Backbone bond lengths (Angstrom), bond angles and torsions (degrees), N, CA, C in turn:
res aa  C-N    CA-C-N  psi(-1)  N-CA   C-N-CA  omega(-1)  CA-C   N-CA-C  phi
1 M - - - 1.442 - - 1.537 111.17 -
2 R 1.335 118.73 -36.01 1.457 121.41 -179.69 1.522 112.03 -64.12
3 E 1.333 117.60 -23.44 1.458 119.76 178.11 1.521 111.01 -75.00
4 V 1.332 117.42 -17.37 1.454 122.19 -174.72 1.526 112.06 -103.12
5 V 1.332 117.52 -43.36 1.462 122.04 -173.68 1.526 110.07 -112.71
6 L 1.328 115.58 130.01 1.456 121.82 173.94 1.521 107.37 -120.23
7 V 1.322 116.67 122.85 1.456 122.12 175.75 1.518 107.05 -104.00
8 A 1.320 115.77 115.84 1.463 121.49 -179.31 1.523 108.84 -94.95
9 S 1.293 115.81 115.96 1.454 122.50 -177.02 1.526 111.61 -64.07
10 H 1.312 115.36 146.52 1.466 121.75 177.16 1.532 110.82 -64.24
11 D 1.299 116.35 -36.95 1.467 121.41 -178.10 1.525 111.26 -110.49
12 A 1.301 117.19 49.67 1.464 121.21 -177.47 1.524 110.57 -63.99
13 D 1.315 115.90 135.68 1.460 121.55 176.31 1.513 110.21 -88.75
14 L 1.314 115.29 149.44 1.456 121.04 173.19 1.515 108.04 -98.39
15 F 1.309 115.43 164.50 1.452 121.82 -176.82 1.525 109.98 -109.48
16 P 1.330 117.13 152.94 1.463 118.11 174.12 1.533 109.45 -59.66
17 G 1.286 117.04 137.20 1.464 123.14 -176.88 1.506 108.16 141.03
18 T 1.298 117.03 -167.02 1.465 121.06 -179.70 1.522 110.55 -86.00
19 I 1.314 114.90 168.99 1.464 119.45 175.37 1.518 109.26 -60.51
20 T 1.312 117.71 -44.81 1.465 121.04 178.74 1.517 111.44 -59.06
21 E 1.315 118.16 -42.66 1.465 121.13 179.34 1.522 111.73 -64.32
22 N 1.318 117.71 -29.13 1.459 121.34 177.47 1.524 112.40 -74.81
23 I 1.304 116.69 -19.52 1.464 120.73 -176.66 1.515 112.32 -106.33
24 S 1.290 118.90 -19.45 1.464 122.72 -166.96 1.527 115.88 -72.18
25 A 1.322 117.97 23.93 1.467 120.98 179.99 1.526 112.96 -76.45
26 G 1.301 118.16 -9.03 1.460 119.27 -175.48 1.509 113.49 -140.30
27 P 1.328 115.34 -178.99 1.460 120.60 -174.34 1.534 115.39 -82.36
28 Y 1.311 118.74 -8.12 1.457 120.58 -173.20 1.522 112.89 -117.86
29 V 1.317 116.67 50.38 1.464 121.38 -175.76 1.529 111.51 -62.51
30 D 1.317 118.68 -51.63 1.468 120.86 -177.42 1.521 111.71 -61.42
31 E 1.312 116.80 -43.73 1.462 121.29 179.33 1.530 110.51 -63.96
32 A 1.336 116.51 -40.36 1.463 121.28 180.00 1.524 111.18 -67.48
33 L 1.332 116.88 -38.76 1.466 120.79 177.21 1.526 110.63 -57.50
34 T 1.315 116.28 -43.51 1.460 120.86 -179.31 1.519 111.35 -72.19
35 A 1.330 117.71 -47.32 1.470 121.66 -177.27 1.524 111.73 -60.29
36 A 1.320 117.84 -38.48 1.464 121.92 -178.73 1.532 112.63 -90.56
37 A 1.307 117.19 6.69 1.471 123.80 179.39 1.526 112.55 60.22
38 V 1.321 117.00 29.86 1.463 120.80 175.24 1.525 109.63 -75.98
39 D 1.308 117.37 -25.00 1.464 119.79 176.59 1.527 110.47 -59.09
40 E 1.323 116.61 -35.38 1.462 122.06 177.37 1.534 110.53 -68.07
41 V 1.325 116.65 -42.25 1.469 121.54 176.93 1.524 109.26 -61.44
42 A 1.316 116.15 -48.71 1.467 121.56 -176.20 1.528 111.75 -61.05
43 S 1.319 116.80 -34.58 1.463 119.31 -178.53 1.531 112.25 -65.21
44 A 1.324 117.14 -21.22 1.466 120.62 179.69 1.527 112.61 -95.66
45 L 1.321 117.64 -3.16 1.466 121.36 -178.30 1.525 110.61 -97.61
46 P 1.329 117.43 152.02 1.471 121.02 -174.07 1.531 114.36 -58.93
47 N 1.319 117.61 -36.75 1.465 120.70 -178.59 1.523 112.41 -118.28
48 G 1.311 116.84 23.32 1.462 120.12 178.86 1.520 111.46 57.81
49 V 1.325 116.57 -136.96 1.471 120.62 -179.44 1.522 112.11 -71.56
50 A 1.319 117.47 -8.93 1.471 121.24 175.80 1.532 111.59 -89.33
51 T 1.322 116.81 3.39 1.461 121.16 177.95 1.520 109.98 -67.04
52 A 1.330 115.66 134.46 1.460 120.98 179.39 1.527 110.36 -71.68
53 V 1.316 114.98 141.68 1.457 123.12 177.14 1.523 106.87 -112.54
54 T 1.322 116.62 133.51 1.466 119.52 178.56 1.527 110.12 -79.22
55 E 1.326 115.79 172.72 1.457 121.48 -178.77 1.524 110.87 -51.82
56 R 1.325 115.34 133.65 1.464 124.70 -178.35 1.522 112.89 61.89
57 G 1.309 117.28 10.97 1.459 121.26 177.70 1.507 113.95 73.49
58 R 1.299 117.43 22.55 1.467 121.36 -175.98 1.524 113.46 -64.15
59 S 1.314 117.40 -15.85 1.466 120.00 178.33 1.533 111.44 -80.32
60 L 1.320 117.00 -4.56 1.461 122.32 178.61 1.527 109.37 -111.82
61 S 1.324 116.14 158.23 1.464 119.89 174.94 1.529 109.28 -72.03
62 G 1.308 116.45 168.93 1.458 120.60 179.02 1.520 112.52 -58.83
63 G 1.323 116.34 -43.80 1.467 119.95 178.93 1.518 112.52 -66.13
64 Q 1.324 116.77 -38.05 1.469 120.39 177.51 1.519 110.70 -65.66
65 R 1.337 116.55 -44.18 1.474 120.16 177.41 1.520 110.57 -60.34
66 Q 1.324 116.54 -43.39 1.458 120.82 -178.67 1.530 110.75 -61.69
67 R 1.315 117.00 -40.70 1.468 120.52 179.51 1.526 111.88 -67.24
68 V 1.331 117.32 -40.80 1.466 120.30 178.80 1.531 109.93 -65.43
69 A 1.324 116.59 -42.43 1.468 120.10 178.90 1.526 111.00 -63.79
70 L 1.330 117.13 -39.82 1.469 120.45 177.28 1.522 110.26 -64.75
71 A 1.327 117.19 -42.74 1.469 120.59 178.21 1.520 110.78 -60.01
72 R 1.322 117.36 -39.93 1.468 121.00 178.33 1.532 109.81 -60.33
73 A 1.313 117.57 -44.26 1.472 120.88 179.30 1.525 111.13 -65.83
74 L 1.324 116.98 -40.05 1.470 120.76 -179.33 1.523 111.75 -69.55
75 A 1.318 117.76 -35.33 1.466 121.57 -176.90 1.518 112.26 -63.74
76 V 1.315 117.32 -27.79 1.464 121.52 -178.69 1.524 111.37 -67.99
77 D 1.331 117.31 -30.60 1.463 122.92 179.47 1.532 111.81 60.52
78 A 1.312 116.50 46.55 1.465 121.40 177.72 1.529 109.84 -66.58
79 P 1.336 117.96 144.41 1.468 120.15 177.02 1.529 112.83 -57.88
80 V 1.338 116.66 -34.96 1.465 121.96 176.94 1.525 107.65 -127.85
81 L 1.327 115.50 123.68 1.464 121.54 179.95 1.518 108.28 -121.12
82 V 1.333 116.33 129.11 1.462 121.96 176.74 1.523 107.57 -112.54
83 L 1.323 115.74 122.82 1.465 122.01 -179.81 1.522 109.58 -118.63
84 H 1.316 116.30 137.67 1.464 121.20 176.09 1.523 108.58 -114.01
85 D 1.315 116.28 112.24 1.467 122.63 178.78 1.522 113.21 40.92
86 P 1.325 118.13 64.64 1.465 120.25 -174.54 1.526 115.45 -76.27
87 T 1.342 118.13 -2.15 1.465 119.28 -175.62 1.529 113.49 -130.70
88 T 1.303 118.28 21.66 1.468 120.21 -176.10 1.526 114.26 -66.40
89 A 1.317 118.11 -22.23 1.467 121.15 -175.52 1.528 113.45 -104.47
90 V 1.331 117.14 16.28 1.467 119.74 179.72 1.532 110.03 -118.72
91 D 1.319 116.25 159.40 1.457 121.14 178.75 1.531 110.67 -73.24
92 T 1.315 117.36 168.79 1.463 121.35 -174.17 1.526 113.83 -66.48
93 V 1.320 117.43 -34.20 1.464 120.25 178.33 1.530 110.02 -66.44
94 T 1.331 115.92 -45.40 1.465 120.70 178.48 1.525 109.80 -65.59
95 E 1.318 116.93 -39.50 1.460 120.63 179.42 1.529 111.09 -60.67
96 A 1.313 117.32 -42.17 1.472 120.78 178.04 1.523 110.51 -64.18
97 R 1.326 117.29 -40.82 1.471 120.84 177.83 1.526 110.61 -63.40
98 I 1.328 116.59 -43.90 1.464 120.61 179.23 1.524 110.45 -65.14
99 A 1.320 117.87 -42.02 1.467 121.27 179.41 1.524 110.47 -57.85
100 A 1.320 116.66 -45.18 1.474 120.47 179.01 1.529 110.86 -66.04
101 G 1.325 116.89 -43.21 1.463 120.93 179.78 1.514 112.11 -64.78
102 L 1.312 116.34 -40.92 1.465 121.97 178.49 1.522 110.70 -63.19
103 A 1.320 116.46 -46.00 1.465 120.26 178.98 1.527 111.56 -61.61
104 A 1.317 116.96 -42.42 1.466 120.51 -179.36 1.523 112.05 -67.74
105 L 1.326 116.53 -45.52 1.463 119.99 -176.75 1.524 112.34 -70.13
106 R 1.319 117.73 -33.85 1.465 121.07 -176.37 1.532 112.96 -93.25
107 R 1.323 117.90 2.78 1.468 121.21 179.90 1.528 110.22 -52.80
108 G 1.335 116.41 130.46 1.453 121.56 178.30 1.515 113.97 89.84
109 R 1.332 116.61 -3.76 1.464 120.71 177.37 1.527 108.37 -124.23
110 T 1.296 116.77 161.60 1.456 121.59 -178.33 1.523 110.36 -85.14
111 T 1.326 115.06 125.42 1.454 121.64 176.43 1.520 107.71 -130.48
112 I 1.302 115.94 123.69 1.462 122.07 177.79 1.517 106.69 -109.06
113 I 1.330 115.83 123.08 1.460 120.24 -178.95 1.524 108.02 -119.03
114 V 1.315 116.08 121.47 1.457 121.72 174.90 1.519 105.69 -94.30
115 T 1.333 116.00 108.54 1.466 119.70 -173.04 1.523 110.98 -164.04
116 T 1.313 115.39 164.08 1.457 122.17 168.16 1.527 109.78 -119.22
117 S 1.315 117.19 15.58 1.462 122.30 -178.64 1.526 110.80 -74.53
118 P 1.329 117.83 115.38 1.465 119.71 177.50 1.529 112.95 -58.42
119 A 1.331 117.69 -36.01 1.467 120.37 -179.77 1.525 110.84 -63.27
120 L 1.320 117.59 -43.47 1.466 120.48 178.55 1.518 110.92 -71.03
121 L 1.324 116.70 -44.12 1.464 120.42 -178.06 1.527 111.82 -62.45
122 A 1.316 117.13 -33.52 1.468 121.09 -178.86 1.527 112.83 -66.31
123 T 1.332 117.45 -20.83 1.467 119.99 -178.70 1.524 113.20 -97.03
124 T 1.323 117.26 -0.26 1.460 120.43 -177.07 1.523 111.90 -85.49
125 D 1.321 115.49 159.20 1.462 120.86 174.74 1.519 111.12 -76.64
126 R 1.337 115.71 -35.85 1.457 120.05 -177.52 1.517 109.60 -148.09
127 V 1.323 115.06 138.75 1.454 122.72 176.06 1.521 107.45 -112.84
128 V 1.312 115.84 136.29 1.461 121.52 176.34 1.521 107.01 -119.93
129 L 1.334 116.78 119.69 1.459 121.93 178.96 1.524 108.03 -97.45
130 L 1.320 114.80 124.53 1.461 120.86 -179.90 1.520 110.30 -106.64
131 D 1.323 115.88 147.06 1.454 122.64 172.59 1.520 106.62 -139.30
132 D 1.323 116.08 117.67 1.471 121.31 -175.55 1.525 112.08 53.60
133 G 1.337 116.11 39.32 1.459 120.76 176.78 1.512 115.15 79.77
134 R 1.305 117.20 3.52 1.472 121.08 179.74 1.523 110.53 -112.41
135 I 1.318 115.19 143.30 1.465 120.26 175.83 1.515 108.21 -72.86
136 V 1.343 116.20 122.35 1.462 120.45 178.52 1.530 112.03 -111.64
137 E 1.312 117.48 -22.37 1.466 122.49 177.80 1.517 108.03 -151.56
138 Q 1.319 116.20 150.15 1.457 120.51 169.37 1.511 109.46 -155.05
139 G 1.315 114.84 148.93 1.456 121.96 -177.49 1.519 108.78 155.75
140 S 1.307 116.11 -162.36 1.464 119.51 177.83 1.526 109.68 -81.01
141 H 1.315 116.12 157.92 1.464 121.32 177.31 1.533 109.87 -57.93
142 A 1.316 117.57 -43.35 1.462 121.33 -177.81 1.527 111.65 -61.42
143 V 1.319 117.31 -42.30 1.471 120.92 -179.98 1.528 110.31 -71.12
144 L 1.313 116.95 -44.82 1.461 120.61 -177.51 1.525 112.52 -67.97
145 A 1.316 117.42 -27.99 1.465 120.91 -179.15 1.524 112.42 -61.35
146 A 1.323 117.93 -18.02 1.464 122.13 177.59 1.529 111.94 -80.80
147 R 1.326 117.63 -8.23 1.469 121.87 -176.45 1.525 110.29 -99.98
148 A 1.318 115.77 135.99 1.465 121.93 -174.95 1.526 113.40 -60.60
149 D 1.328 118.34 -42.97 1.466 119.28 -177.04 1.528 111.46 -66.63
150 Y 1.315 116.80 -35.70 1.455 121.10 177.34 1.530 110.38 -68.60
151 R 1.313 116.28 -46.84 1.478 120.22 178.47 1.517 110.66 -58.00
152 A 1.321 117.27 -40.23 1.458 121.21 179.53 1.525 111.52 -63.70
153 A 1.316 117.11 -36.91 1.463 121.49 -177.54 1.521 112.55 -80.69
154 V 1.333 117.18 -34.55 1.462 120.74 -170.82 1.517 113.62 -110.84
155 L 1.283 117.86 -43.14 1.458 120.40 -170.97 1.526 114.20 -97.43
156 A 1.316 116.96 2.11 1.476 120.43 -178.73 1.507 111.12 -74.64
């Protein structure tokens, strides 16, 4: 089962080493760097992706750590990827870029995202709104956005 499903933790820790070493667990490192907007982070660092990261990634900001952790999950190219709020620590422009990159890179594979991010939800094939563990609405973000209960949960 571990070969099929990868669950990427919301608070994933980074390891001591370079940014590349933190991501190099899979075959799609370059694609993952771009999809998770780590290329933007690397461009501001003294040695780019060869910049050393301290234990747990404390030498990076929260948003930078989140992007590197997301890139690590994307690089593995698991058939099923589960993400929990992968963009909570980034600005809206970066979040939109990541949403587009994530959708493009994961096309044709199953990706489950637990989130209330409109940018991420807008790129999904299907949104499922839960209330007390029960499905109360499902459809596209655009269609569901017209419904009051969905707007209250996501767009508030």
